[in-house]
All heavy atoms as a GROMACS GRO file, in nm:
protein
  612
    1MET      N    1   1.486  -1.439  -0.180
    1MET     CA    2   1.365  -1.507  -0.221
    1MET      C    3   1.251  -1.406  -0.221
    1MET      O    4   1.258  -1.304  -0.152
    1MET     CB    5   1.343  -1.626  -0.129
    1MET     CG    6   1.215  -1.631  -0.053
    1MET     SD    7   1.184  -1.784   0.036
    1MET     CE    8   1.284  -1.761   0.179
    2THR      N    9   1.148  -1.433  -0.296
    2THR     CA   10   1.032  -1.345  -0.301
    2THR      C   11   0.914  -1.410  -0.229
    2THR      O   12   0.915  -1.531  -0.203
    2THR     CB   13   0.994  -1.312  -0.446
    2THR    OG1   14   0.971  -1.433  -0.518
    2THR    CG2   15   1.104  -1.231  -0.515
    3LEU      N   16   0.814  -1.330  -0.199
    3LEU     CA   17   0.701  -1.378  -0.120
    3LEU      C   18   0.630  -1.496  -0.184
    3LEU      O   19   0.583  -1.584  -0.114
    3LEU     CB   20   0.603  -1.262  -0.098
    3LEU     CG   21   0.499  -1.282   0.010
    3LEU    CD1   22   0.462  -1.150   0.072
    3LEU    CD2   23   0.376  -1.350  -0.042
    4ASP      N   24   0.625  -1.501  -0.314
    4ASP     CA   25   0.557  -1.612  -0.381
    4ASP      C   26   0.629  -1.746  -0.363
    4ASP      O   27   0.574  -1.851  -0.392
    4ASP     CB   28   0.536  -1.583  -0.530
    4ASP     CG   29   0.665  -1.568  -0.607
    4ASP    OD1   30   0.753  -1.494  -0.559
    4ASP    OD2   31   0.677  -1.630  -0.713
    5GLN      N   32   0.752  -1.744  -0.311
    5GLN     CA   33   0.829  -1.866  -0.287
    5GLN      C   34   0.826  -1.910  -0.141
    5GLN      O   35   0.887  -2.010  -0.106
    5GLN     CB   36   0.974  -1.842  -0.329
    5GLN     CG   37   0.990  -1.808  -0.476
    5GLN     CD   38   1.129  -1.758  -0.510
    5GLN    OE1   39   1.194  -1.693  -0.427
    5GLN    NE2   40   1.174  -1.788  -0.630
    6CYS      N   41   0.754  -1.838  -0.057
    6CYS     CA   42   0.748  -1.868   0.086
    6CYS      C   43   0.670  -1.996   0.114
    6CYS      O   44   0.588  -2.039   0.033
    6CYS     CB   45   0.681  -1.753   0.161
    6CYS     SG   46   0.778  -1.601   0.162
    7GLN      N   47   0.698  -2.053   0.232
    7GLN     CA   48   0.630  -2.175   0.275
    7GLN      C   49   0.518  -2.139   0.372
    7GLN      O   50   0.533  -2.053   0.458
    7GLN     CB   51   0.727  -2.270   0.342
    7GLN     CG   52   0.830  -2.327   0.248
    7GLN     CD   53   0.923  -2.423   0.319
    7GLN    OE1   54   0.924  -2.434   0.441
    7GLN    NE2   55   1.002  -2.495   0.241
    8LYS      N   56   0.408  -2.209   0.356
    8LYS     CA   57   0.290  -2.187   0.439
    8LYS      C   58   0.321  -2.210   0.587
    8LYS      O   59   0.390  -2.304   0.623
    8LYS     CB   60   0.181  -2.284   0.392
    8LYS     CG   61   0.046  -2.260   0.451
    8LYS     CD   62  -0.058  -2.334   0.372
    8LYS     CE   63  -0.113  -2.451   0.448
    8LYS     NZ   64  -0.223  -2.515   0.379
    9GLY      N   65   0.273  -2.117   0.672
    9GLY     CA   66   0.289  -2.131   0.815
    9GLY      C   67   0.418  -2.074   0.871
    9GLY      O   68   0.436  -2.069   0.992
   10LYS      N   69   0.508  -2.029   0.787
   10LYS     CA   70   0.636  -1.975   0.834
   10LYS      C   71   0.630  -1.822   0.838
   10LYS      O   72   0.553  -1.759   0.767
   10LYS     CB   73   0.750  -2.021   0.745
   10LYS     CG   74   0.773  -2.171   0.755
   10LYS     CD   75   0.909  -2.208   0.708
   10LYS     CE   76   0.931  -2.357   0.734
   10LYS     NZ   77   1.063  -2.398   0.696
   11THR      N   78   0.717  -1.766   0.921
   11THR     CA   79   0.722  -1.621   0.940
   11THR      C   80   0.843  -1.563   0.867
   11THR      O   81   0.951  -1.621   0.870
   11THR     CB   82   0.731  -1.587   1.090
   11THR    OG1   83   0.616  -1.644   1.155
   11THR    CG2   84   0.731  -1.438   1.113
   12TYR      N   85   0.821  -1.449   0.802
   12TYR     CA   86   0.924  -1.386   0.720
   12TYR      C   87   0.930  -1.237   0.748
   12TYR      O   88   0.835  -1.178   0.800
   12TYR     CB   89   0.894  -1.407   0.571
   12TYR     CG   90   0.894  -1.550   0.529
   12TYR    CD1   91   0.779  -1.628   0.535
   12TYR    CD2   92   1.010  -1.611   0.484
   12TYR    CE1   93   0.780  -1.761   0.496
   12TYR    CE2   94   1.012  -1.743   0.445
   12TYR     CZ   95   0.897  -1.818   0.452
   12TYR     OH   96   0.898  -1.949   0.415
   13LYS      N   97   1.043  -1.178   0.709
   13LYS     CA   98   1.064  -1.034   0.719
   13LYS      C   99   1.081  -0.978   0.579
   13LYS      O  100   1.154  -1.035   0.497
   13LYS     CB  101   1.188  -1.006   0.803
   13LYS     CG  102   1.221  -0.860   0.819
   13LYS     CD  103   1.345  -0.844   0.905
   13LYS     CE  104   1.383  -0.699   0.920
   13LYS     NZ  105   1.502  -0.684   1.005
   14ILE      N  106   1.017  -0.866   0.551
   14ILE     CA  107   1.028  -0.803   0.420
   14ILE      C  108   1.162  -0.728   0.412
   14ILE      O  109   1.189  -0.641   0.494
   14ILE     CB  110   0.911  -0.708   0.393
   14ILE    CG1  111   0.780  -0.787   0.392
   14ILE    CG2  112   0.931  -0.633   0.261
   14ILE    CD1  113   0.655  -0.702   0.382
   15LYS      N  114   1.245  -0.766   0.315
   15LYS     CA  115   1.376  -0.703   0.295
   15LYS      C  116   1.367  -0.583   0.203
   15LYS      O  117   1.431  -0.481   0.225
   15LYS     CB  118   1.475  -0.802   0.233
   15LYS     CG  119   1.527  -0.906   0.326
   15LYS     CD  120   1.632  -0.997   0.268
   15LYS     CE  121   1.672  -0.976   0.126
   15LYS     NZ  122   1.773  -1.070   0.078
   16ASN      N  123   1.291  -0.598   0.096
   16ASN     CA  124   1.285  -0.494  -0.005
   16ASN      C  125   1.159  -0.511  -0.088
   16ASN      O  126   1.109  -0.623  -0.102
   16ASN     CB  127   1.408  -0.503  -0.096
   16ASN     CG  128   1.424  -0.381  -0.184
   16ASN    OD1  129   1.383  -0.271  -0.149
   16ASN    ND2  130   1.485  -0.401  -0.300
   17ILE      N  131   1.110  -0.402  -0.142
   17ILE     CA  132   0.994  -0.408  -0.231
   17ILE      C  133   1.032  -0.339  -0.360
   17ILE      O  134   1.072  -0.222  -0.361
   17ILE     CB  135   0.871  -0.341  -0.168
   17ILE    CG1  136   0.835  -0.413  -0.037
   17ILE    CG2  137   0.754  -0.344  -0.265
   17ILE    CD1  138   0.725  -0.347   0.042
   18ASN      N  139   1.022  -0.413  -0.469
   18ASN     CA  140   1.053  -0.360  -0.602
   18ASN      C  141   0.922  -0.321  -0.668
   18ASN      O  142   0.848  -0.406  -0.714
   18ASN     CB  143   1.126  -0.467  -0.685
   18ASN     CG  144   1.252  -0.514  -0.616
   18ASN    OD1  145   1.332  -0.434  -0.572
   18ASN    ND2  146   1.267  -0.644  -0.603
   19PHE      N  147   0.895  -0.193  -0.672
   19PHE     CA  148   0.765  -0.147  -0.723
   19PHE      C  149   0.763  -0.138  -0.874
   19PHE      O  150   0.860  -0.097  -0.935
   19PHE     CB  151   0.731  -0.010  -0.665
   19PHE     CG  152   0.716  -0.011  -0.517
   19PHE    CD1  153   0.806   0.056  -0.436
   19PHE    CD2  154   0.613  -0.080  -0.457
   19PHE    CE1  155   0.792   0.054  -0.299
   19PHE    CE2  156   0.598  -0.082  -0.320
   19PHE     CZ  157   0.689  -0.014  -0.241
   20CYS      N  158   0.649  -0.171  -0.929
   20CYS     CA  159   0.633  -0.156  -1.073
   20CYS      C  160   0.558  -0.027  -1.106
   20CYS      O  161   0.579   0.031  -1.210
   20CYS     CB  162   0.561  -0.276  -1.132
   20CYS     SG  163   0.393  -0.296  -1.073
   21ASP      N  164   0.470   0.017  -1.018
   21ASP     CA  165   0.398   0.142  -1.042
   21ASP      C  166   0.350   0.201  -0.909
   21ASP      O  167   0.351   0.135  -0.806
   21ASP     CB  168   0.282   0.123  -1.139
   21ASP     CG  169   0.179   0.022  -1.090
   21ASP    OD1  170   0.158   0.008  -0.968
   21ASP    OD2  171   0.119  -0.045  -1.175
   22ASP      N  172   0.308   0.326  -0.913
   22ASP     CA  173   0.266   0.395  -0.792
   22ASP      C  174   0.138   0.337  -0.731
   22ASP      O  175   0.122   0.338  -0.609
   22ASP     CB  176   0.247   0.544  -0.820
   22ASP     CG  177   0.379   0.617  -0.835
   22ASP    OD1  178   0.481   0.568  -0.783
   22ASP    OD2  179   0.379   0.724  -0.899
   23ALA      N  180   0.048   0.288  -0.815
   23ALA     CA  181  -0.077   0.231  -0.762
   23ALA      C  182  -0.049   0.110  -0.674
   23ALA      O  183  -0.106   0.096  -0.566
   23ALA     CB  184  -0.170   0.194  -0.878
   24LEU      N  185   0.040   0.022  -0.719
   24LEU     CA  186   0.075  -0.096  -0.641
   24LEU      C  187   0.152  -0.056  -0.516
   24LEU      O  188   0.128  -0.109  -0.407
   24LEU     CB  189   0.156  -0.195  -0.724
   24LEU     CG  190   0.192  -0.327  -0.658
   24LEU    CD1  191   0.067  -0.400  -0.610
   24LEU    CD2  192   0.269  -0.414  -0.754
   25LYS      N  193   0.242   0.040  -0.529
   25LYS     CA  194   0.317   0.090  -0.414
   25LYS      C  195   0.222   0.142  -0.307
   25LYS      O  196   0.234   0.109  -0.190
   25LYS     CB  197   0.412   0.202  -0.459
   25LYS     CG  198   0.486   0.269  -0.347
   25LYS     CD  199   0.572   0.383  -0.400
   25LYS     CE  200   0.641   0.457  -0.288
   25LYS     NZ  201   0.723   0.567  -0.337
   26ASN      N  202   0.125   0.222  -0.346
   26ASN     CA  203   0.028   0.276  -0.251
   26ASN      C  204  -0.059   0.168  -0.189
   26ASN      O  205  -0.094   0.176  -0.072
   26ASN     CB  206  -0.059   0.382  -0.319
   26ASN     CG  207   0.019   0.507  -0.352
   26ASN    OD1  208   0.118   0.539  -0.287
   26ASN    ND2  209  -0.023   0.577  -0.456
   27ARG      N  210  -0.092   0.065  -0.265
   27ARG     CA  211  -0.171  -0.047  -0.212
   27ARG      C  212  -0.093  -0.120  -0.104
   27ARG      O  213  -0.145  -0.148   0.004
   27ARG     CB  214  -0.209  -0.144  -0.324
   27ARG     CG  215  -0.293  -0.260  -0.277
   27ARG     CD  216  -0.346  -0.342  -0.395
   27ARG     NE  217  -0.437  -0.444  -0.346
   27ARG     CZ  218  -0.406  -0.572  -0.334
   27ARG    NH1  219  -0.285  -0.613  -0.369
   27ARG    NH2  220  -0.493  -0.658  -0.288
   28PHE      N  221   0.034  -0.150  -0.131
   28PHE     CA  222   0.118  -0.216  -0.032
   28PHE      C  223   0.129  -0.132   0.096
   28PHE      O  224   0.112  -0.184   0.206
   28PHE     CB  225   0.258  -0.242  -0.088
   28PHE     CG  226   0.267  -0.354  -0.186
   28PHE    CD1  227   0.374  -0.362  -0.273
   28PHE    CD2  228   0.171  -0.454  -0.194
   28PHE    CE1  229   0.387  -0.466  -0.363
   28PHE    CE2  230   0.182  -0.558  -0.285
   28PHE     CZ  231   0.290  -0.564  -0.370
   29ILE      N  232   0.158  -0.005   0.082
   29ILE     CA  233   0.174   0.082   0.198
   29ILE      C  234   0.044   0.089   0.279
   29ILE      O  235   0.047   0.085   0.402
   29ILE     CB  236   0.221   0.222   0.155
   29ILE    CG1  237   0.365   0.213   0.102
   29ILE    CG2  238   0.212   0.322   0.270
   29ILE    CD1  239   0.414   0.340   0.035
   30SER      N  240  -0.069   0.099   0.212
   30SER     CA  241  -0.198   0.108   0.284
   30SER      C  242  -0.227  -0.017   0.366
   30SER      O  243  -0.296  -0.011   0.467
   30SER     CB  244  -0.312   0.134   0.186
   30SER     OG  245  -0.338   0.020   0.106
   31PHE      N  246  -0.173  -0.131   0.326
   31PHE     CA  247  -0.191  -0.256   0.400
   31PHE      C  248  -0.080  -0.281   0.502
   31PHE      O  249  -0.081  -0.381   0.572
   31PHE     CB  250  -0.199  -0.375   0.305
   31PHE     CG  251  -0.325  -0.384   0.227
   31PHE    CD1  252  -0.321  -0.407   0.091
   31PHE    CD2  253  -0.449  -0.368   0.287
   31PHE    CE1  254  -0.439  -0.416   0.017
   31PHE    CE2  255  -0.566  -0.376   0.215
   31PHE     CZ  256  -0.561  -0.400   0.079
   32GLY      N  257   0.018  -0.191   0.510
   32GLY     CA  258   0.127  -0.210   0.604
   32GLY      C  259   0.237  -0.300   0.552
   32GLY      O  260   0.321  -0.347   0.628
   33ILE      N  261   0.239  -0.323   0.423
   33ILE     CA  262   0.343  -0.405   0.360
   33ILE      C  263   0.459  -0.312   0.327
   33ILE      O  264   0.461  -0.248   0.223
   33ILE     CB  265   0.290  -0.477   0.236
   33ILE    CG1  266   0.173  -0.569   0.274
   33ILE    CG2  267   0.401  -0.557   0.168
   33ILE    CD1  268   0.101  -0.630   0.155
   34THR      N  269   0.552  -0.302   0.422
   34THR     CA  270   0.666  -0.212   0.409
   34THR      C  271   0.793  -0.285   0.449
   34THR      O  272   0.789  -0.392   0.512
   34THR     CB  273   0.648  -0.088   0.498
   34THR    OG1  274   0.633  -0.130   0.633
   34THR    CG2  275   0.527  -0.006   0.456
   35LYS      N  276   0.906  -0.226   0.417
   35LYS     CA  277   1.035  -0.284   0.451
   35LYS      C  278   1.044  -0.308   0.602
   35LYS      O  279   0.997  -0.226   0.681
   35LYS     CB  280   1.148  -0.191   0.406
   35LYS     CG  281   1.285  -0.249   0.425
   35LYS     CD  282   1.391  -0.157   0.371
   35LYS     CE  283   1.528  -0.219   0.394
   35LYS     NZ  284   1.635  -0.133   0.346
   36ASP      N  285   1.102  -0.422   0.640
   36ASP     CA  286   1.122  -0.466   0.778
   36ASP      C  287   0.995  -0.513   0.848
   36ASP      O  288   0.999  -0.544   0.967
   36ASP     CB  289   1.191  -0.358   0.862
   36ASP     CG  290   1.332  -0.328   0.813
   36ASP    OD1  291   1.398  -0.420   0.762
   36ASP    OD2  292   1.376  -0.213   0.825
   37SER      N  293   0.881  -0.518   0.779
   37SER     CA  294   0.759  -0.573   0.839
   37SER      C  295   0.771  -0.724   0.849
   37SER      O  296   0.832  -0.789   0.765
   37SER     CB  297   0.637  -0.538   0.754
   37SER     OG  298   0.615  -0.399   0.754
   38ILE      N  299   0.709  -0.780   0.952
   38ILE     CA  300   0.708  -0.924   0.975
   38ILE      C  301   0.570  -0.977   0.937
   38ILE      O  302   0.467  -0.918   0.974
   38ILE     CB  303   0.737  -0.956   1.124
   38ILE    CG1  304   0.868  -0.893   1.168
   38ILE    CG2  305   0.735  -1.107   1.149
   38ILE    CD1  306   0.992  -0.949   1.104
   39PHE      N  307   0.566  -1.089   0.866
   39PHE     CA  308   0.437  -1.148   0.827
   39PHE      C  309   0.448  -1.300   0.828
   39PHE      O  310   0.557  -1.357   0.830
   39PHE     CB  311   0.395  -1.100   0.687
   39PHE     CG  312   0.478  -1.158   0.576
   39PHE    CD1  313   0.438  -1.275   0.512
   39PHE    CD2  314   0.595  -1.098   0.536
   39PHE    CE1  315   0.515  -1.329   0.411
   39PHE    CE2  316   0.673  -1.151   0.435
   39PHE     CZ  317   0.633  -1.267   0.372
   40THR      N  318   0.332  -1.364   0.827
   40THR     CA  319   0.323  -1.510   0.818
   40THR      C  320   0.239  -1.544   0.696
   40THR      O  321   0.133  -1.484   0.675
   40THR     CB  322   0.257  -1.569   0.944
   40THR    OG1  323   0.333  -1.528   1.058
   40THR    CG2  324   0.251  -1.720   0.938
   41LEU      N  325   0.285  -1.640   0.617
   41LEU     CA  326   0.206  -1.687   0.504
   41LEU      C  327   0.102  -1.785   0.558
   41LEU      O  328   0.137  -1.890   0.612
   41LEU     CB  329   0.294  -1.756   0.399
   41LEU     CG  330   0.222  -1.810   0.277
   41LEU    CD1  331   0.154  -1.697   0.199
   41LEU    CD2  332   0.316  -1.886   0.187
   42LEU      N  333  -0.025  -1.749   0.549
   42LEU     CA  334  -0.132  -1.831   0.603
   42LEU      C  335  -0.168  -1.946   0.511
   42LEU      O  336  -0.176  -2.061   0.553
   42LEU     CB  337  -0.256  -1.747   0.630
   42LEU     CG  338  -0.239  -1.634   0.733
   42LEU    CD1  339  -0.366  -1.552   0.742
   42LEU    CD2  340  -0.201  -1.693   0.868
   43HIS      N  341  -0.194  -1.914   0.386
   43HIS     CA  342  -0.227  -2.018   0.288
   43HIS      C  343  -0.218  -1.960   0.147
   43HIS      O  344  -0.204  -1.840   0.128
   43HIS     CB  345  -0.365  -2.079   0.313
   43HIS     CG  346  -0.476  -1.979   0.331
   43HIS    ND1  347  -0.539  -1.919   0.227
   43HIS    CD2  348  -0.532  -1.928   0.443
   43HIS    CE1  349  -0.631  -1.837   0.273
   43HIS    NE2  350  -0.628  -1.839   0.404
   44HIS      N  351  -0.224  -2.050   0.051
   44HIS     CA  352  -0.221  -2.010  -0.090
   44HIS      C  353  -0.309  -2.104  -0.169
   44HIS      O  354  -0.340  -2.214  -0.126
   44HIS     CB  355  -0.077  -2.010  -0.143
   44HIS     CG  356  -0.003  -2.138  -0.122
   44HIS    ND1  357  -0.025  -2.251  -0.197
   44HIS    CD2  358   0.091  -2.172  -0.031
   44HIS    CE1  359   0.053  -2.347  -0.155
   44HIS    NE2  360   0.125  -2.302  -0.053
   45SER      N  361  -0.348  -2.058  -0.288
   45SER     CA  362  -0.429  -2.143  -0.374
   45SER      C  363  -0.342  -2.254  -0.431
   45SER      O  364  -0.220  -2.255  -0.416
   45SER     CB  365  -0.490  -2.060  -0.488
   45SER     OG  366  -0.388  -2.001  -0.565
   46THR      N  367  -0.403  -2.350  -0.494
   46THR     CA  368  -0.333  -2.468  -0.543
   46THR      C  369  -0.211  -2.435  -0.627
   46THR      O  370  -0.104  -2.490  -0.607
   46THR     CB  371  -0.429  -2.556  -0.626
   46THR    OG1  372  -0.546  -2.582  -0.547
   46THR    CG2  373  -0.364  -2.687  -0.664
   47LYS      N  374  -0.223  -2.344  -0.720
   47LYS     CA  375  -0.110  -2.307  -0.806
   47LYS      C  376  -0.041  -2.179  -0.759
   47LYS      O  377   0.033  -2.118  -0.834
   47LYS     CB  378  -0.158  -2.291  -0.949
   47LYS     CG  379  -0.208  -2.421  -1.009
   47LYS     CD  380  -0.248  -2.403  -1.154
   47LYS     CE  381  -0.295  -2.534  -1.211
   47LYS     NZ  382  -0.331  -2.521  -1.352
   48LYS      N  383  -0.066  -2.140  -0.634
   48LYS     CA  384  -0.010  -2.018  -0.575
   48LYS      C  385  -0.045  -1.893  -0.655
   48LYS      O  386   0.031  -1.797  -0.659
   48LYS     CB  387   0.142  -2.029  -0.558
   48LYS     CG  388   0.185  -2.121  -0.446
   48LYS     CD  389   0.331  -2.101  -0.414
   48LYS     CE  390   0.368  -2.182  -0.291
   48LYS     NZ  391   0.507  -2.159  -0.252
   49SER      N  392  -0.162  -1.892  -0.716
   49SER     CA  393  -0.203  -1.773  -0.789
   49SER      C  394  -0.254  -1.664  -0.694
   49SER      O  395  -0.254  -1.547  -0.729
   49SER     CB  396  -0.311  -1.807  -0.892
   49SER     OG  397  -0.424  -1.862  -0.828
   50THR      N  398  -0.297  -1.705  -0.574
   50THR     CA  399  -0.338  -1.612  -0.470
   50THR      C  400  -0.277  -1.656  -0.338
   50THR      O  401  -0.278  -1.775  -0.307
   50THR     CB  402  -0.492  -1.609  -0.457
   50THR    OG1  403  -0.549  -1.581  -0.584
   50THR    CG2  404  -0.536  -1.503  -0.359
   51LEU      N  405  -0.224  -1.561  -0.262
   51LEU     CA  406  -0.162  -1.592  -0.134
   51LEU      C  407  -0.227  -1.507  -0.026
   51LEU      O  408  -0.262  -1.391  -0.051
   51LEU     CB  409  -0.012  -1.560  -0.138
   51LEU     CG  410   0.067  -1.633  -0.245
   51LEU    CD1  411   0.096  -1.539  -0.360
   51LEU    CD2  412   0.194  -1.687  -0.188
   52ALA      N  413  -0.241  -1.563   0.094
   52ALA     CA  414  -0.295  -1.488   0.208
   52ALA      C  415  -0.186  -1.477   0.313
   52ALA      O  416  -0.125  -1.577   0.351
   52ALA     CB  417  -0.417  -1.558   0.265
   53ILE      N  418  -0.162  -1.354   0.359
   53ILE     CA  419  -0.062  -1.332   0.462
   53ILE      C  420  -0.127  -1.265   0.583
   53ILE      O  421  -0.231  -1.199   0.571
   53ILE     CB  422   0.057  -1.246   0.412
   53ILE    CG1  423   0.013  -1.105   0.373
   53ILE    CG2  424   0.128  -1.315   0.297
   53ILE    CD1  425   0.128  -1.009   0.345
   54HIS      N  426  -0.064  -1.283   0.698
   54HIS     CA  427  -0.106  -1.215   0.820
   54HIS      C  428   0.002  -1.115   0.855
   54HIS      O  429   0.117  -1.153   0.879
   54HIS     CB  430  -0.124  -1.317   0.933
   54HIS     CG  431  -0.177  -1.256   1.058
   54HIS    ND1  432  -0.097  -1.225   1.164
   54HIS    CD2  433  -0.303  -1.218   1.092
   54HIS    CE1  434  -0.171  -1.172   1.260
   54HIS    NE2  435  -0.296  -1.166   1.219
   55ILE      N  436  -0.034  -0.987   0.853
   55ILE     CA  437   0.060  -0.880   0.880
   55ILE      C  438  -0.012  -0.770   0.956
   55ILE      O  439  -0.125  -0.733   0.921
   55ILE     CB  440   0.124  -0.827   0.748
   55ILE    CG1  441   0.235  -0.728   0.774
   55ILE    CG2  442   0.021  -0.769   0.656
   55ILE    CD1  443   0.318  -0.694   0.650
   56ASN      N  444   0.050  -0.722   1.064
   56ASN     CA  445  -0.009  -0.613   1.143
   56ASN      C  446  -0.153  -0.643   1.186
   56ASN      O  447  -0.242  -0.561   1.172
   56ASN     CB  448  -0.004  -0.480   1.068
   56ASN     CG  449   0.135  -0.436   1.038
   56ASN    OD1  450   0.228  -0.466   1.112
   56ASN    ND2  451   0.153  -0.366   0.927
   57GLN      N  452  -0.177  -0.763   1.235
   57GLN     CA  453  -0.308  -0.808   1.283
   57GLN      C  454  -0.416  -0.807   1.175
   57GLN      O  455  -0.534  -0.795   1.204
   57GLN     CB  456  -0.351  -0.725   1.404
   57GLN     CG  457  -0.254  -0.730   1.518
   57GLN     CD  458  -0.291  -0.638   1.632
   57GLN    OE1  459  -0.381  -0.557   1.622
   57GLN    NE2  460  -0.221  -0.653   1.743
   58THR      N  461  -0.375  -0.818   1.050
   58THR     CA  462  -0.468  -0.817   0.938
   58THR      C  463  -0.434  -0.928   0.840
   58THR      O  464  -0.317  -0.956   0.817
   58THR     CB  465  -0.460  -0.682   0.862
   58THR    OG1  466  -0.481  -0.575   0.954
   58THR    CG2  467  -0.561  -0.673   0.750
   59GLN      N  468  -0.537  -0.990   0.784
   59GLN     CA  469  -0.516  -1.090   0.679
   59GLN      C  470  -0.533  -1.021   0.545
   59GLN      O  471  -0.633  -0.954   0.521
   59GLN     CB  472  -0.615  -1.204   0.692
   59GLN     CG  473  -0.593  -1.312   0.589
   59GLN     CD  474  -0.683  -1.433   0.612
   59GLN    OE1  475  -0.717  -1.464   0.725
   59GLN    NE2  476  -0.722  -1.497   0.505
   60ILE      N  477  -0.434  -1.039   0.457
   60ILE     CA  478  -0.433  -0.973   0.327
   60ILE      C  479  -0.414  -1.076   0.218
   60ILE      O  480  -0.330  -1.165   0.231
   60ILE     CB  481  -0.320  -0.867   0.320
   60ILE    CG1  482  -0.341  -0.763   0.428
   60ILE    CG2  483  -0.313  -0.803   0.183
   60ILE    CD1  484  -0.223  -0.672   0.448
   61ALA      N  485  -0.489  -1.062   0.110
   61ALA     CA  486  -0.473  -1.149  -0.006
   61ALA      C  487  -0.392  -1.076  -0.112
   61ALA      O  488  -0.414  -0.958  -0.139
   61ALA     CB  489  -0.609  -1.187  -0.062
   62LEU      N  490  -0.297  -1.147  -0.170
   62LEU     CA  491  -0.213  -1.092  -0.276
   62LEU      C  492  -0.215  -1.185  -0.397
   62LEU      O  493  -0.222  -1.306  -0.383
   62LEU     CB  494  -0.067  -1.079  -0.229
   62LEU     CG  495  -0.041  -0.984  -0.113
   62LEU    CD1  496   0.102  -1.002  -0.064
   62LEU    CD2  497  -0.063  -0.841  -0.158
   63ARG      N  498  -0.207  -1.127  -0.514
   63ARG     CA  499  -0.194  -1.205  -0.637
   63ARG      C  500  -0.048  -1.247  -0.653
   63ARG      O  501   0.041  -1.182  -0.600
   63ARG     CB  502  -0.239  -1.122  -0.756
   63ARG     CG  503  -0.384  -1.082  -0.749
   63ARG     CD  504  -0.419  -0.986  -0.862
   63ARG     NE  505  -0.549  -0.928  -0.842
   63ARG     CZ  506  -0.571  -0.809  -0.786
   63ARG    NH1  507  -0.470  -0.735  -0.743
   63ARG    NH2  508  -0.693  -0.763  -0.771
   64ASP      N  509  -0.025  -1.354  -0.726
   64ASP     CA  510   0.112  -1.405  -0.742
   64ASP      C  511   0.204  -1.301  -0.806
   64ASP      O  512   0.318  -1.286  -0.766
   64ASP     CB  513   0.115  -1.536  -0.819
   64ASP     CG  514   0.066  -1.523  -0.962
   64ASP    OD1  515  -0.010  -1.428  -0.993
   64ASP    OD2  516   0.102  -1.608  -1.044
   65HIS      N  517   0.154  -1.225  -0.905
   65HIS     CA  518   0.241  -1.127  -0.969
   65HIS      C  519   0.275  -1.011  -0.875
   65HIS      O  520   0.379  -0.949  -0.889
   65HIS     CB  521   0.182  -1.077  -1.102
   65HIS     CG  522   0.060  -0.993  -1.088
   65HIS    ND1  523  -0.067  -1.047  -1.077
   65HIS    CD2  524   0.044  -0.859  -1.082
   65HIS    CE1  525  -0.155  -0.949  -1.067
   65HIS    NE2  526  -0.091  -0.834  -1.068
   66GLU      N  527   0.189  -0.982  -0.777
   66GLU     CA  528   0.221  -0.880  -0.677
   66GLU      C  529   0.325  -0.932  -0.578
   66GLU      O  530   0.415  -0.860  -0.539
   66GLU     CB  531   0.095  -0.839  -0.601
   66GLU     CG  532  -0.010  -0.773  -0.687
   66GLU     CD  533  -0.142  -0.758  -0.618
   66GLU    OE1  534  -0.173  -0.833  -0.524
   66GLU    OE2  535  -0.217  -0.668  -0.659
   67ALA      N  536   0.311  -1.058  -0.540
   67ALA     CA  537   0.403  -1.119  -0.443
   67ALA      C  538   0.546  -1.126  -0.497
   67ALA      O  539   0.641  -1.126  -0.420
   67ALA     CB  540   0.353  -1.259  -0.405
   68LYS      N  541   0.561  -1.131  -0.627
   68LYS     CA  542   0.694  -1.140  -0.687
   68LYS      C  543   0.775  -1.011  -0.670
   68LYS      O  544   0.896  -1.012  -0.685
   68LYS     CB  545   0.684  -1.177  -0.835
   68LYS     CG  546   0.635  -1.319  -0.855
   68LYS     CD  547   0.621  -1.354  -1.000
   68LYS     CE  548   0.567  -1.497  -1.009
   68LYS     NZ  549   0.548  -1.542  -1.143
   69PHE      N  550   0.710  -0.901  -0.636
   69PHE     CA  551   0.780  -0.774  -0.614
   69PHE      C  552   0.836  -0.762  -0.473
   69PHE      O  553   0.912  -0.670  -0.444
   69PHE     CB  554   0.686  -0.655  -0.640
   69PHE     CG  555   0.648  -0.639  -0.784
   69PHE    CD1  556   0.517  -0.662  -0.825
   69PHE    CD2  557   0.740  -0.599  -0.879
   69PHE    CE1  558   0.480  -0.647  -0.957
   69PHE    CE2  559   0.704  -0.583  -1.011
   69PHE     CZ  560   0.574  -0.608  -1.051
   70ILE      N  561   0.797  -0.854  -0.384
   70ILE     CA  562   0.834  -0.843  -0.242
   70ILE      C  563   0.944  -0.941  -0.208
   70ILE      O  564   0.923  -1.063  -0.209
   70ILE     CB  565   0.710  -0.868  -0.154
   70ILE    CG1  566   0.599  -0.768  -0.191
   70ILE    CG2  567   0.747  -0.857  -0.006
   70ILE    CD1  568   0.465  -0.796  -0.125
   71GLU      N  569   1.062  -0.890  -0.179
   71GLU     CA  570   1.177  -0.973  -0.138
   71GLU      C  571   1.170  -0.995   0.012
   71GLU      O  572   1.148  -0.900   0.089
   71GLU     CB  573   1.308  -0.904  -0.173
   71GLU     CG  574   1.331  -0.889  -0.321
   71GLU     CD  575   1.462  -0.818  -0.351
   71GLU    OE1  576   1.559  -0.836  -0.274
   71GLU    OE2  577   1.465  -0.745  -0.450
   72VAL      N  578   1.190  -1.121   0.054
   72VAL     CA  579   1.177  -1.156   0.196
   72VAL      C  580   1.295  -1.240   0.243
   72VAL      O  581   1.371  -1.294   0.162
   72VAL     CB  582   1.046  -1.233   0.222
   72VAL    CG1  583   0.925  -1.151   0.181
   72VAL    CG2  584   1.046  -1.367   0.151
   73GLU      N  585   1.307  -1.251   0.375
   73GLU     CA  586   1.402  -1.341   0.437
   73GLU      C  587   1.333  -1.407   0.556
   73GLU      O  588   1.235  -1.352   0.609
   73GLU     CB  589   1.528  -1.267   0.481
   73GLU     CG  590   1.504  -1.163   0.586
   73GLU     CD  591   1.629  -1.082   0.619
   73GLU    OE1  592   1.729  -1.089   0.544
   73GLU    OE2  593   1.626  -1.010   0.720
   74SER      N  594   1.382  -1.519   0.599
   74SER     CA  595   1.324  -1.588   0.712
   74SER      C  596   1.342  -1.504   0.839
   74SER      O  597   1.445  -1.445   0.861
   74SER     CB  598   1.391  -1.723   0.729
   74SER     OG  599   1.334  -1.793   0.837
   75ALA      N  600   1.235  -1.498   0.918
   75ALA     CA  601   1.241  -1.424   1.046
   75ALA      C  602   1.235  -1.527   1.158
   75ALA      O  603   1.133  -1.590   1.180
   75ALA     CB  604   1.126  -1.327   1.056
   76LEU      N  605   1.345  -1.546   1.225
   76LEU     CA  606   1.349  -1.647   1.332
   76LEU      C  607   1.320  -1.591   1.464
   76LEU      O  608   1.310  -1.510   1.522
   76LEU     CB  609   1.485  -1.716   1.334
   76LEU     CG  610   1.519  -1.787   1.205
   76LEU    CD1  611   1.660  -1.842   1.212
   76LEU    CD2  612   1.422  -1.900   1.178
   0.00000   0.00000   0.00000
């Protein structure tokens, strides 16, 4: 599953990141969005066009098309 399919309030682990370009790759890395990172989906807009996650003690906003590059699994 990808990040844009996550449920609000649940915790997930990043399995893989499929990059489309270096600029997006560098943005993810600068925010600590890397393989094996644990995050919680805090909230999303009505149509999930924007998502907010909590990762590494930071709240980050992502666009839906960016979230589709991030493969995740449930972290229990």
